[in-house]
Kinemage of the C-alpha trace (Angstrom):
@kinemage 1
@onewidth
@group {chain A} dominant
@subgroup {mainchain}
@vectorlist {calphas} color= white
{ca met a 1} P 30.456 67.724 80.318
{ca met a 2} L 29.099 68.461 76.826
{ca lys a 3} L 30.017 64.978 75.577
{ca thr a 4} L 28.065 63.410 78.450
{ca leu a 5} L 25.063 65.652 77.725
{ca ala a 6} L 25.181 64.843 74.017
{ca arg a 7} L 25.292 61.107 74.736
{ca ala a 8} L 22.326 61.411 77.116
{ca phe a 9} L 20.453 63.479 74.528
{ca val a 10} L 20.906 60.792 71.841
{ca ile a 11} L 19.883 57.971 74.199
{ca tyr a 12} L 16.800 59.925 75.254
{ca ala a 13} L 15.866 61.302 71.820
{ca val a 14} L 15.935 58.042 69.802
{ca pro a 15} L 13.049 56.299 71.611
{ca met a 16} L 11.089 59.592 71.827
{ca val a 17} L 11.340 60.100 68.061
{ca leu a 18} L 10.433 56.468 67.351
{ca ile a 19} L 7.440 56.451 69.699
{ca phe a 20} L 5.937 59.880 69.067
{ca ser a 21} L 7.152 60.882 65.592
{ca val a 22} L 7.512 57.587 63.703
{ca val a 23} L 4.872 55.300 65.325
{ca gly a 24} L 2.669 58.063 66.764
{ca leu a 25} L 0.123 58.144 69.581
{ca ala a 26} L -3.459 59.238 69.248
{ca gly a 27} L -4.006 62.809 70.385
{ca val a 28} L -0.280 63.554 70.697
{ca pro a 29} L 1.331 65.789 68.025
{ca arg a 30} L 4.185 64.014 66.199
{ca thr a 31} L 6.427 67.074 66.631
{ca ile a 32} L 6.563 66.405 70.372
{ca gly a 33} L 9.060 63.607 69.680
{ca val a 34} L 11.564 66.199 68.356
{ca ile a 35} L 10.714 69.273 70.439
{ca gln a 36} L 10.698 67.550 73.827
{ca pro a 37} L 14.263 66.106 73.625
{ca ile a 38} L 15.574 69.500 72.431
{ca ile a 39} L 13.937 71.296 75.368
{ca phe a 40} L 15.265 68.582 77.687
{ca phe a 41} L 18.812 69.093 76.378
{ca ile a 42} L 18.605 72.900 76.718
{ca met a 43} L 17.207 72.791 80.267
{ca val a 44} L 19.718 70.215 81.555
{ca gly a 45} L 22.627 72.085 79.928
{ca phe a 46} L 21.446 75.428 81.316
{ca ser a 47} L 21.047 74.007 84.831
{ca arg a 48} L 24.546 72.518 84.787
{ca val a 49} L 26.181 75.684 83.472
{ca thr a 50} L 24.309 77.771 86.073
{ca ala a 51} L 25.287 75.385 88.889
{ca arg a 52} L 28.916 75.427 87.793
{ca tyr a 53} L 28.932 79.237 87.640
{ca leu a 54} L 27.370 79.567 91.095
{ca met a 55} L 29.379 76.834 92.834
{ca val a 56} L 32.771 77.207 91.181
{ca asp a 57} L 33.076 80.746 89.877
{ca ile a 58} L 31.158 82.734 92.486
{ca leu a 59} L 31.043 80.609 95.648
{ca gly a 60} L 34.539 79.199 95.070
{ca arg a 61} L 36.055 82.652 94.677
{ca asn a 62} L 34.154 84.046 97.669
{ca leu a 63} L 35.314 81.178 99.897
{ca phe a 64} L 38.926 81.548 98.768
{ca gly a 65} L 40.836 83.161 101.612
{ca gly a 66} L 44.185 83.744 99.900
{ca gln a 67} L 45.481 86.649 97.874
{ca val a 68} L 43.718 87.083 94.533
{ca lys a 69} L 46.018 87.981 91.661
{ca thr a 70} L 44.907 90.233 88.821
{ca val a 71} L 46.100 88.767 85.551
{ca leu a 72} L 46.632 89.800 81.949
{ca ile a 73} L 47.104 87.186 79.251
{ca tyr a 74} L 49.559 88.356 76.575
{ca gly a 75} L 48.272 86.842 73.350
{ca ala a 76} L 44.628 86.743 72.207
{ca gly a 77} L 45.081 83.678 69.993
{ca ser a 78} L 43.813 80.154 70.559
{ca ala a 79} L 46.457 79.427 73.224
{ca gly a 80} L 45.428 82.529 75.175
{ca gln a 81} L 41.750 81.659 74.947
{ca gln a 82} L 42.377 78.078 76.122
{ca leu a 83} L 44.423 79.436 79.007
{ca ala a 84} L 41.651 81.880 79.963
{ca ser a 85} L 39.101 79.060 79.948
{ca ser a 86} L 41.309 76.961 82.199
{ca met a 87} L 41.841 79.908 84.585
{ca arg a 88} L 38.140 80.344 85.301
{ca ser a 89} L 38.296 77.525 87.847
{ca glu a 90} L 41.283 79.123 89.594
{ca pro a 91} L 39.955 81.181 92.550
{ca ala a 92} L 43.365 82.773 93.132
{ca met a 93} L 43.373 84.318 89.625
{ca arg a 94} L 41.151 87.094 88.283
{ca leu a 95} L 41.494 87.760 84.572
{ca arg a 96} L 41.391 91.416 83.543
{ca gly a 97} L 41.679 90.731 79.832
{ca tyr a 98} L 44.050 90.012 76.975
{ca val a 99} L 46.945 91.989 75.529
{ca asp a 100} L 47.725 91.689 71.834
{ca asp a 101} L 50.079 93.368 69.376
{ca asp a 102} L 47.311 93.741 66.772
{ca gln a 103} L 45.924 97.238 67.326
{ca arg a 104} L 42.769 96.352 65.388
{ca leu a 105} L 41.711 94.102 68.310
{ca asn a 106} L 41.867 96.949 70.826
{ca gly a 107} L 38.529 97.199 72.657
{ca gln a 108} L 37.185 93.915 71.256
{ca lys a 109} L 35.942 91.169 73.582
{ca leu a 110} L 36.690 87.444 73.719
{ca asp a 111} L 34.248 85.413 75.836
{ca gly a 112} L 33.411 88.592 77.724
{ca asp a 113} L 37.024 89.591 78.408
{ca arg a 114} L 38.426 92.760 76.863
{ca val a 115} L 41.398 92.834 74.479
{ca phe a 116} L 43.924 95.630 75.020
{ca trp a 117} L 46.564 96.852 72.578
{ca ser a 118} L 50.107 96.130 73.765
{ca gly a 119} L 51.156 99.700 72.984
{ca asn a 120} L 49.144 100.818 76.032
{ca leu a 121} L 50.538 98.099 78.308
{ca pro a 122} L 52.191 100.395 80.913
{ca asp a 123} L 48.920 102.317 81.415
{ca ile a 124} L 46.917 99.070 81.587
{ca ile a 125} L 49.199 97.620 84.280
{ca cys a 126} L 48.843 100.732 86.442
{ca lys a 127} L 45.108 101.294 85.863
{ca his a 128} L 44.019 97.721 86.615
{ca asp a 129} L 46.621 96.950 89.334
{ca ile a 130} L 47.964 93.993 87.355
{ca thr a 131} L 50.078 91.598 89.442
{ca asp a 132} L 50.753 88.852 86.876
{ca ile a 133} L 51.244 88.620 83.120
{ca leu a 134} L 50.994 85.218 81.443
{ca leu a 135} L 52.670 84.959 78.034
{ca ala a 136} L 50.363 82.782 75.920
{ca leu a 137} L 52.651 82.893 72.883
{ca pro a 138} L 54.041 79.350 72.669
{ca asn a 139} L 55.655 79.803 69.243
{ca ile a 140} L 57.118 83.273 69.778
{ca ser a 141} L 60.777 83.938 68.963
{ca arg a 142} L 63.279 84.594 71.727
{ca lys a 143} L 63.889 88.093 70.368
{ca lys a 144} L 60.205 88.993 70.618
{ca arg a 145} L 59.860 87.460 74.084
{ca arg a 146} L 62.892 89.454 75.226
{ca ala a 147} L 61.320 92.653 73.862
{ca ile a 148} L 58.118 91.983 75.819
{ca val a 149} L 60.079 91.266 78.987
{ca asp a 150} L 62.081 94.484 78.592
{ca gln a 151} L 58.799 96.376 78.276
{ca val a 152} L 57.213 95.059 81.495
{ca gln a 153} L 60.132 94.271 83.811
{ca lys a 154} L 60.253 97.817 85.224
{ca phe a 155} L 56.778 97.240 86.663
{ca lys a 156} L 56.193 95.098 89.742
{ca val a 157} L 54.528 92.236 87.877
{ca his a 158} L 55.219 88.512 87.898
{ca val a 159} L 55.796 87.234 84.347
{ca gln a 160} L 55.290 83.565 83.430
{ca thr a 161} L 55.018 81.805 80.096
{ca leu a 162} L 53.648 78.817 78.244
{ca pro a 163} L 56.241 76.362 76.939
{ca asn a 164} L 56.752 75.804 73.223
{ca met a 165} L 53.731 74.129 71.617
{ca lys a 166} L 55.733 70.990 70.815
{ca asp a 167} L 56.390 70.563 74.560
{ca ile a 168} L 52.667 70.558 75.386
{ca met a 169} L 51.904 66.860 75.165
{ca asp a 170} L 48.273 66.821 73.990
{ca gly a 171} L 48.316 70.176 72.185
{ca gln a 172} L 45.729 71.569 74.615
{ca val a 173} L 46.782 74.510 76.779
{ca ser a 174} L 45.871 74.572 80.460
{ca phe a 175} L 46.835 76.638 83.489
{ca ser a 176} L 49.088 73.802 84.706
{ca asp a 177} L 51.320 74.342 81.637
{ca ile a 178} L 52.375 77.796 82.843
{ca arg a 179} L 56.008 77.921 83.986
{ca glu a 180} L 58.566 80.465 85.124
{ca leu a 181} L 60.679 82.221 82.502
{ca asp a 182} L 64.056 80.588 82.048
{ca ile a 183} L 67.194 82.358 80.904
{ca glu a 184} L 66.907 80.665 77.497
{ca asp a 185} L 63.643 82.599 77.112
{ca leu a 186} L 65.628 85.803 77.621
{ca leu a 187} L 68.766 85.178 75.582
{ca gly a 188} L 67.482 87.394 72.786
{ca arg a 189} L 68.895 85.120 70.054
{ca glu a 190} L 67.430 82.106 68.354
{ca pro a 191} L 68.845 78.582 68.788
{ca val a 192} L 71.500 77.576 66.280
{ca ala a 193} L 69.714 75.642 63.534
{ca pro a 194} L 71.302 72.189 63.086
{ca asn a 195} L 72.651 71.030 59.749
{ca glu a 196} L 71.138 67.556 59.301
{ca leu a 197} L 73.976 66.383 57.030
{ca leu a 198} L 76.564 67.309 59.644
{ca leu a 199} L 74.497 65.702 62.400
{ca gly a 200} L 74.448 62.393 60.552
{ca arg a 201} L 78.006 61.988 59.239
{ca thr a 202} L 79.499 60.537 62.405
{ca ile a 203} L 76.320 58.806 63.632
{ca val a 204} L 73.982 57.325 61.024
{ca gly a 205} L 74.406 53.561 60.830
{ca lys a 206} L 77.500 53.654 63.039
{ca ser a 207} L 78.659 52.511 66.448
{ca val a 208} L 79.057 55.510 68.766
{ca met a 209} L 80.557 55.758 72.254
{ca val a 210} L 79.852 58.596 74.706
{ca thr a 211} L 81.986 59.000 77.819
{ca gly a 212} L 80.362 60.744 80.759
{ca ala a 213} L 77.071 59.477 79.307
{ca gly a 214} L 75.130 60.283 82.475
{ca gly a 215} L 76.202 63.922 82.752
{ca ser a 216} L 74.392 67.038 81.545
{ca ile a 217} L 76.058 67.167 78.122
{ca gly a 218} L 76.706 63.439 77.804
{ca ser a 219} L 73.075 62.480 78.401
{ca glu a 220} L 71.796 65.023 75.856
{ca leu a 221} L 74.354 63.759 73.349
{ca cys a 222} L 72.987 60.248 73.893
{ca arg a 223} L 69.406 61.420 73.335
{ca gln a 224} L 70.221 63.175 70.067
{ca ile a 225} L 72.450 60.357 68.839
{ca leu a 226} L 69.662 57.839 69.487
{ca gln a 227} L 67.259 59.953 67.413
{ca ser a 228} L 69.737 60.352 64.541
{ca gly a 229} L 69.938 56.789 63.247
{ca val a 230} L 72.797 55.276 65.247
{ca his a 231} L 73.326 51.505 64.976
{ca lys a 232} L 74.985 50.904 68.361
{ca leu a 233} L 75.263 53.298 71.322
{ca leu a 234} L 77.889 52.682 74.026
{ca leu a 235} L 77.265 54.499 77.320
{ca phe a 236} L 80.550 54.841 79.250
{ca glu a 237} L 80.017 56.250 82.740
{ca leu a 238} L 81.725 56.167 86.160
{ca ser a 239} L 78.574 56.743 88.257
{ca glu a 240} L 76.409 53.634 88.587
{ca phe a 241} L 73.227 55.619 89.278
{ca ser a 242} L 73.785 58.054 86.398
{ca leu a 243} L 74.415 55.154 84.033
{ca tyr a 244} L 71.253 53.388 85.201
{ca ala a 245} L 69.193 56.573 84.786
{ca ile a 246} L 70.302 57.388 81.231
{ca glu a 247} L 70.108 53.761 80.072
{ca ser a 248} L 66.542 53.436 81.404
{ca glu a 249} L 65.500 56.708 79.771
{ca leu a 250} L 66.993 55.770 76.404
{ca arg a 251} L 65.408 52.312 76.424
{ca arg a 252} L 61.993 53.827 77.170
{ca tyr a 253} L 62.444 56.308 74.322
{ca ala a 254} L 63.613 53.587 71.937
{ca lys a 255} L 60.604 51.427 72.784
{ca ser a 256} L 58.055 54.218 72.355
{ca asn a 257} L 59.604 55.362 69.036
{ca asn a 258} L 60.177 51.957 67.392
{ca leu a 259} L 63.962 52.114 67.770
{ca gln a 260} L 64.384 48.676 69.351
{ca asn a 261} L 66.904 47.788 66.622
{ca val a 262} L 69.398 50.219 68.200
{ca glu a 263} L 71.732 48.345 70.548
{ca ile a 264} L 72.218 50.284 73.808
{ca ile a 265} L 75.185 49.068 75.844
{ca pro a 266} L 75.872 50.410 79.381
{ca ile a 267} L 79.548 50.288 80.433
{ca leu a 268} L 80.758 51.138 83.938
{ca gly a 269} L 84.270 52.522 84.003
{ca ser a 270} L 86.621 55.464 84.448
{ca val a 271} L 88.547 57.119 81.623
{ca thr a 272} L 91.600 57.141 83.897
{ca asp a 273} L 91.614 53.320 83.920
{ca ala a 274} L 93.841 52.692 80.896
{ca thr a 275} L 93.192 48.925 80.818
{ca arg a 276} L 89.406 49.310 81.037
{ca val a 277} L 89.372 51.984 78.319
{ca arg a 278} L 91.676 50.045 75.983
{ca glu a 279} L 89.706 46.798 76.419
{ca thr a 280} L 86.381 48.570 75.863
{ca leu a 281} L 87.440 50.218 72.586
{ca ala a 282} L 89.237 47.110 71.334
{ca tyr a 283} L 86.194 44.892 71.991
{ca trp a 284} L 83.353 47.152 70.808
{ca gln a 285} L 85.250 48.950 68.011
{ca pro a 286} L 83.202 52.191 67.987
{ca asp a 287} L 83.352 54.368 64.865
{ca thr a 288} L 82.949 57.633 66.817
{ca val a 289} L 83.868 58.649 70.362
{ca phe a 290} L 82.401 61.724 72.060
{ca his a 291} L 84.486 62.487 75.147
{ca ala a 292} L 82.276 64.334 77.656
{ca ala a 293} L 83.644 62.787 80.878
{ca ala a 294} L 85.299 65.446 83.035
{ca tyr a 295} L 85.327 67.115 86.421
{ca lys a 296} L 83.852 70.546 85.641
{ca his a 297} L 82.960 72.348 88.899
{ca val a 298} L 85.532 75.127 89.299
{ca pro a 299} L 85.600 75.352 93.148
{ca leu a 300} L 85.725 71.567 93.628
{ca val a 301} L 88.555 71.077 91.132
{ca glu a 302} L 90.354 74.061 92.659
{ca ala a 303} L 90.158 72.351 96.055
{ca asn a 304} L 91.228 68.974 94.615
{ca pro a 305} L 93.764 69.819 91.900
{ca val a 306} L 95.541 66.452 91.783
{ca glu a 307} L 92.357 64.493 91.115
{ca gly a 308} L 91.074 67.156 88.716
{ca ile a 309} L 94.274 67.000 86.676
{ca arg a 310} L 94.380 63.189 86.700
{ca asn a 311} L 90.772 62.887 85.552
{ca asn a 312} L 90.653 65.659 82.955
{ca val a 313} L 94.200 65.442 81.564
{ca leu a 314} L 95.321 61.830 82.052
{ca gly a 315} L 91.789 60.548 81.400
{ca thr a 316} L 91.752 62.340 78.053
{ca tyr a 317} L 95.196 60.926 77.197
{ca glu a 318} L 94.208 57.318 78.001
{ca leu a 319} L 91.007 57.605 75.974
{ca ala a 320} L 92.685 59.356 73.015
{ca asn a 321} L 95.501 56.785 73.007
{ca ala a 322} L 93.031 53.890 73.086
{ca ala a 323} L 91.024 55.490 70.255
{ca his a 324} L 94.226 55.873 68.232
{ca glu a 325} L 95.177 52.209 68.806
{ca ala a 326} L 91.655 50.986 67.985
{ca lys a 327} L 91.635 53.094 64.782
{ca val a 328} L 88.452 54.916 65.738
{ca ser a 329} L 87.278 57.095 62.830
{ca asp a 330} L 86.324 60.229 64.804
{ca phe a 331} L 87.167 61.505 68.288
{ca ile a 332} L 85.466 64.688 69.536
{ca leu a 333} L 86.515 66.329 72.813
{ca ile a 334} L 83.964 68.444 74.655
{ca ser a 335} L 85.823 71.499 75.963
{ca thr a 336} L 84.842 74.803 77.561
{ca asp a 337} L 85.388 78.542 77.265
{ca lys a 338} L 87.220 78.311 80.598
{ca ala a 339} L 90.089 76.643 78.695
{ca val a 340} L 90.904 79.968 77.028
{ca arg a 341} L 93.620 81.847 78.956
{ca pro a 342} L 92.571 79.891 82.076
{ca thr a 343} L 92.708 81.317 85.583
{ca asn a 344} L 91.571 78.180 87.411
{ca val a 345} L 92.699 74.557 87.565
{ca met a 346} L 89.584 73.220 85.856
{ca gly a 347} L 90.000 75.503 82.838
{ca ala a 348} L 93.706 74.702 82.626
{ca thr a 349} L 93.007 70.947 82.704
{ca lys a 350} L 90.605 71.335 79.789
{ca arg a 351} L 93.223 73.298 77.822
{ca gly a 352} L 95.679 70.534 78.676
{ca ala a 353} L 93.178 68.005 77.346
{ca glu a 354} L 92.917 70.054 74.139
{ca gln a 355} L 96.691 69.974 73.750
{ca ile a 356} L 96.680 66.175 74.054
{ca val a 357} L 93.989 65.876 71.392
{ca gln a 358} L 95.869 68.305 69.133
{ca ala a 359} L 99.034 66.212 69.509
{ca phe a 360} L 97.203 63.005 68.565
{ca ala a 361} L 95.615 64.764 65.576
{ca lys a 362} L 99.072 65.276 64.065
{ca lys a 363} L 100.092 61.596 64.181
{ca ser a 364} L 96.888 59.555 64.015
{ca gln a 365} L 94.569 58.319 61.282
{ca thr a 366} L 91.712 59.099 63.674
{ca arg a 367} L 90.121 62.519 63.110
{ca phe a 368} L 90.609 64.306 66.443
{ca ser a 369} L 88.717 67.553 67.022
{ca met a 370} L 87.483 69.733 69.886
{ca val a 371} L 84.481 71.935 70.526
{ca arg a 372} L 84.173 74.801 73.007
{ca phe a 373} L 81.068 76.436 74.357
{ca gly a 374} L 80.004 78.550 77.324
{ca asn a 375} L 77.831 77.857 80.331
{ca val a 376} L 75.153 75.259 79.747
{ca leu a 377} L 71.691 76.130 81.026
{ca gly a 378} L 70.089 73.535 83.240
{ca ser a 379} L 73.312 71.683 83.966
{ca ser a 380} L 74.254 70.780 87.515
{ca gly a 381} L 75.574 73.861 89.302
{ca ser a 382} L 73.914 76.330 86.926
{ca val a 383} L 73.389 79.802 88.388
{ca val a 384} L 69.750 80.115 87.231
{ca pro a 385} L 68.151 77.477 89.515
{ca leu a 386} L 70.310 78.796 92.386
{ca phe a 387} L 69.004 82.344 91.901
{ca arg a 388} L 65.424 81.079 91.626
{ca gln a 389} L 65.764 79.137 94.863
{ca gln a 390} L 67.203 82.176 96.628
{ca ile a 391} L 64.324 84.352 95.374
{ca glu a 392} L 61.746 81.824 96.618
{ca met a 393} L 63.423 81.877 100.047
{ca gly a 394} L 63.205 85.676 100.177
{ca gly a 395} L 66.844 86.337 99.350
{ca pro a 396} L 69.494 87.407 99.398
{ca ile a 397} L 70.786 86.561 95.928
{ca thr a 398} L 74.516 85.948 96.150
{ca leu a 399} L 76.915 86.679 93.309
{ca thr a 400} L 80.673 86.751 93.341
{ca his a 401} L 81.323 90.063 91.561
{ca arg a 402} L 79.189 92.728 89.883
{ca glu a 403} L 81.292 92.701 86.714
{ca val a 404} L 81.209 88.937 86.056
{ca thr a 405} L 79.907 88.063 82.565
{ca arg a 406} L 79.195 84.681 81.022
{ca tyr a 407} L 78.136 83.176 77.691
{ca phe a 408} L 75.063 80.961 77.871
{ca met a 409} L 73.591 78.243 75.681
{ca thr a 410} L 71.021 75.482 76.076
{ca ile a 411} L 71.931 71.822 76.513
{ca pro a 412} L 70.381 70.786 73.157
{ca glu a 413} L 72.343 73.539 71.372
{ca ala a 414} L 75.555 72.380 73.007
{ca ala a 415} L 74.948 68.751 72.042
{ca gln a 416} L 74.095 69.677 68.448
{ca leu a 417} L 77.290 71.745 68.185
{ca val a 418} L 79.380 68.821 69.406
{ca ile a 419} L 77.832 66.436 66.876
{ca gln a 420} L 78.133 68.906 63.986
{ca ala a 421} L 81.756 69.606 64.882
{ca gly a 422} L 82.464 65.926 64.371
{ca gly a 423} L 80.757 66.155 61.007
{ca met a 424} L 83.064 68.969 59.841
{ca ala a 425} L 86.314 67.729 61.364
{ca lys a 426} L 89.389 66.994 59.289
{ca gly a 427} L 91.721 66.767 62.279
{ca gly a 428} L 93.030 69.116 64.964
{ca glu a 429} L 90.358 71.839 64.727
{ca val a 430} L 88.837 73.745 67.628
{ca phe a 431} L 85.189 74.527 66.868
{ca val a 432} L 83.470 77.442 68.603
{ca leu a 433} L 79.840 78.543 68.532
{ca asp a 434} L 78.962 82.153 67.816
{ca met a 435} L 77.111 82.614 71.097
{ca gly a 436} L 76.177 86.263 70.740
{ca lys a 437} L 76.830 88.699 73.559
{ca ala a 438} L 77.990 87.747 77.021
{ca val a 439} L 75.450 88.241 79.832
{ca arg a 440} L 76.256 90.214 82.995
{ca ile a 441} L 75.287 87.977 85.906
{ca ile a 442} L 74.031 90.925 87.974
{ca asp a 443} L 71.701 91.926 85.107
{ca leu a 444} L 70.412 88.358 85.057
{ca ala a 445} L 69.771 88.498 88.812
{ca asn a 446} L 67.930 91.831 88.511
{ca thr a 447} L 65.767 90.522 85.685
{ca met a 448} L 64.849 87.344 87.572
{ca val a 449} L 63.807 89.369 90.638
{ca gln a 450} L 61.674 91.756 88.585
{ca leu a 451} L 60.000 88.981 86.603
{ca ser a 452} L 59.021 87.351 89.904
{ca gly a 453} L 56.914 90.441 90.647
{ca leu a 454} L 59.414 91.660 93.257
{ca thr a 455} L 61.858 94.546 93.560
{ca val a 456} L 65.568 94.680 94.298
{ca arg a 457} L 66.530 96.065 97.705
{ca asp a 458} L 69.461 98.470 97.449
{ca glu a 459} L 70.519 101.995 98.488
{ca asn a 460} L 68.027 103.567 96.102
{ca asn a 461} L 65.200 101.249 97.202
{ca pro a 462} L 65.706 100.269 100.867
{ca asp a 463} L 62.166 98.854 101.061
{ca gly a 464} L 62.688 96.420 98.185
{ca asp a 465} L 62.006 92.701 98.460
{ca ile a 466} L 65.242 90.923 97.471
{ca glu a 467} L 68.797 92.006 98.254
{ca ile a 468} L 71.688 91.189 95.903
{ca gln a 469} L 74.915 90.566 97.794
{ca glu a 470} L 78.473 90.320 96.489
{ca val a 471} L 80.305 87.526 98.298
{ca gly a 472} L 83.692 87.806 96.592
{ca met a 473} L 85.357 85.969 93.747
{ca arg a 474} L 85.862 82.242 94.233
{ca pro a 475} L 89.459 81.016 93.891
{ca gly a 476} L 90.340 80.811 90.206
{ca glu a 477} L 87.101 82.392 88.979
{ca lys a 478} L 87.265 84.567 85.847
{ca leu a 479} L 85.553 87.905 85.450
{ca tyr a 480} L 85.096 87.461 81.706
{ca glu a 481} L 85.009 84.282 79.662
{ca glu a 482} L 86.586 84.009 76.209
{ca leu a 483} L 86.098 81.443 73.456
{ca ile a 484} L 89.159 81.767 71.221
{ca ile a 485} L 92.819 82.220 72.132
{ca gly a 486} L 93.903 83.544 68.740
{ca asn a 487} L 92.442 86.557 66.956
{ca asp a 488} L 91.807 84.932 63.580
{ca pro a 489} L 88.753 82.644 63.778
{ca lys a 490} L 87.677 81.139 60.449
{ca leu a 491} L 84.149 80.570 59.193
{ca thr a 492} L 82.858 77.080 58.440
{ca val a 493} L 80.025 75.691 56.338
{ca his a 494} L 77.757 76.397 59.319
{ca asn a 495} L 77.235 80.151 59.600
{ca arg a 496} L 77.103 80.067 63.404
{ca ile a 497} L 80.164 77.884 63.979
{ca met a 498} L 83.727 79.193 63.832
{ca met a 499} L 86.991 77.288 63.688
{ca ala a 500} L 90.444 77.980 65.077
{ca arg a 501} L 93.768 76.187 64.868
{ca glu a 502} L 95.736 76.921 68.009
{ca ser a 503} L 99.331 76.182 68.998
{ca his a 504} L 100.281 73.309 71.291
{ca leu a 505} L 103.357 71.739 72.886
{ca asp a 506} L 105.552 69.371 70.942
{ca gln a 507} L 105.049 65.655 71.597
{ca ser a 508} L 108.262 65.046 73.587
{ca lys a 509} L 107.567 67.911 76.022
{ca leu a 510} L 103.959 66.767 76.407
{ca asp a 511} L 104.998 63.172 77.139
{ca gln a 512} L 107.504 64.377 79.748
{ca leu a 513} L 104.846 66.413 81.554
{ca leu a 514} L 102.327 63.564 81.432
{ca asp a 515} L 104.895 61.240 83.041
{ca gly a 516} L 105.335 63.772 85.825
{ca ile a 517} L 101.578 64.110 86.369
{ca arg a 518} L 101.148 60.321 86.612
{ca thr a 519} L 103.415 60.060 89.648
{ca cys a 520} L 102.592 63.409 91.250
{ca arg a 521} L 100.488 63.458 94.439
{ca asp a 522} L 101.367 66.950 95.672
{ca ser a 523} L 98.927 69.762 94.852
{ca ala a 524} L 101.495 72.529 94.420
{ca gln a 525} L 103.715 70.371 92.225
{ca ala a 526} L 100.715 69.250 90.147
{ca ile a 527} L 99.735 72.888 89.510
{ca thr a 528} L 103.338 73.685 88.539
{ca leu a 529} L 103.306 70.852 85.977
{ca leu a 530} L 99.953 72.091 84.694
{ca lys a 531} L 101.388 75.593 84.216
{ca glu a 532} L 104.184 74.081 82.111
{ca met a 533} L 101.632 72.244 79.997
{ca val a 534} L 99.449 75.347 79.632
{ca pro a 535} L 101.797 78.375 79.449
{ca glu a 536} L 98.897 80.849 79.312
{ca phe a 537} L 97.545 79.515 82.668
{ca asp a 538} L 97.549 82.543 85.009
{ca his a 539} L 96.296 81.073 88.272
{ca glu a 540} L 93.754 83.250 90.161
{ca arg a 541} L 94.579 86.246 87.936
{ca asp a 542} L 91.145 87.851 88.273
{ca asn a 543} L 91.042 87.309 92.045
{ca glu a 544} L 93.955 89.742 92.335
{ca lys a 545} L 92.155 92.249 90.088
{ca ala a 546} L 88.995 91.998 92.199
{ca glu a 547} L 90.979 92.584 95.417
{ca ile a 548} L 92.657 95.667 93.931
{ca ala a 549} L 89.289 97.018 92.691
{ca ser a 550} L 87.706 96.539 96.098
């Protein structure tokens, strides 16, 4: 609006100044050519501001028939002020003021809205009947955000946040940028800082192949590899739609960031197809292979053990063998914490895949390595979007057992760890991220309910909003995840990445079991073979514990 007024003022003022002040008219003071346009600008601006205040702020709010929320903005900086300005056209929101950690601002006013000291936050919430708190701290650390959340979650307030400033496209904050808190906002630890030298060793100027390129981890690997100076990127994927989606995304990114010199090659195929895999590696001769293709959903693999074992175990063997024959420089297997003392078929297949890679590491010129991490936030099947959906539907939230704990990490962190593991590998290592403390899933559910401005319904609060129900352990589910089998992890050049060398079967025994798996079509027999391959596999161990406890 102000730009339009300024343009009109210039267009109007120039002829007025020329006619009355420069040329002049008899009997008319020359100052009229300057004073009149200024008065015109003030009057038009005042009328527009008044009309906007009456029509939008007062009339709009009075006509709004929905529930009006009373809001505090946490953060009195520029982001908070921009957010407050944007909120003034929102009839469903009524701003009570700002909250800031700087006690010197207590009692001050910004654009007519009071600033409160965060030390008095509990009293402020109760006194002003606050329903919502908006965190306008886009560059805050996770630790600080977690501390704020811990302070307010006992009150019945809905907490939302602005994304990181780099994720706000034009750098201007608006109400539409507000989003729900994600679990990564609440982890309480900072992301693992990448080592640029390690990121580049297996990528810069090289030909890189990613299997499972359309999956959660595979697609993020492709994004980071494209940004890191790769020469040629091979996308190997079984799903036609997933391959189309990631190829289209990468080509758009390459075009908008002047990376058209990077050759992006989509390849449809399955890692279990030995001929397709061998021909692909022999023809394209990649320098590095990141193996992310796997069946990963525990209940589905538990219900389909033969296909899970064929895909995750035999698929890894065919790919590793083809990489060995093609003399690939580096081969990195993406594994999981469920491979450690597994209790389900999926976890056991990933430990079996690790054993295959370890066996190849002993006899091949290719550097074979593995990397394990916990649950990936935002991946398909993640518990966080499920809980959010259940909260929006009014509950109940369903969890399998009150004592279940999990490690969590973000998709970019996971992809960076995989790439850096390749940069440190000498052959046969298992790399593990220091992921901090495990998170109790029931605590996560409680926090998500409270941050939605609701309360948990239980025996102590029968009138609460959302019930949390235990539905029983799924077949093969673990109560607690682990990351290392042995008890002697070693530090690496990256202070947040550990390394372990773990035992594996000898080559002859492994080959014998693989031959059996190739011809096996019976579920029970396949699981028996898997138990021989992974001696520490204790099938459905924690299900028995849960039954005894109940």
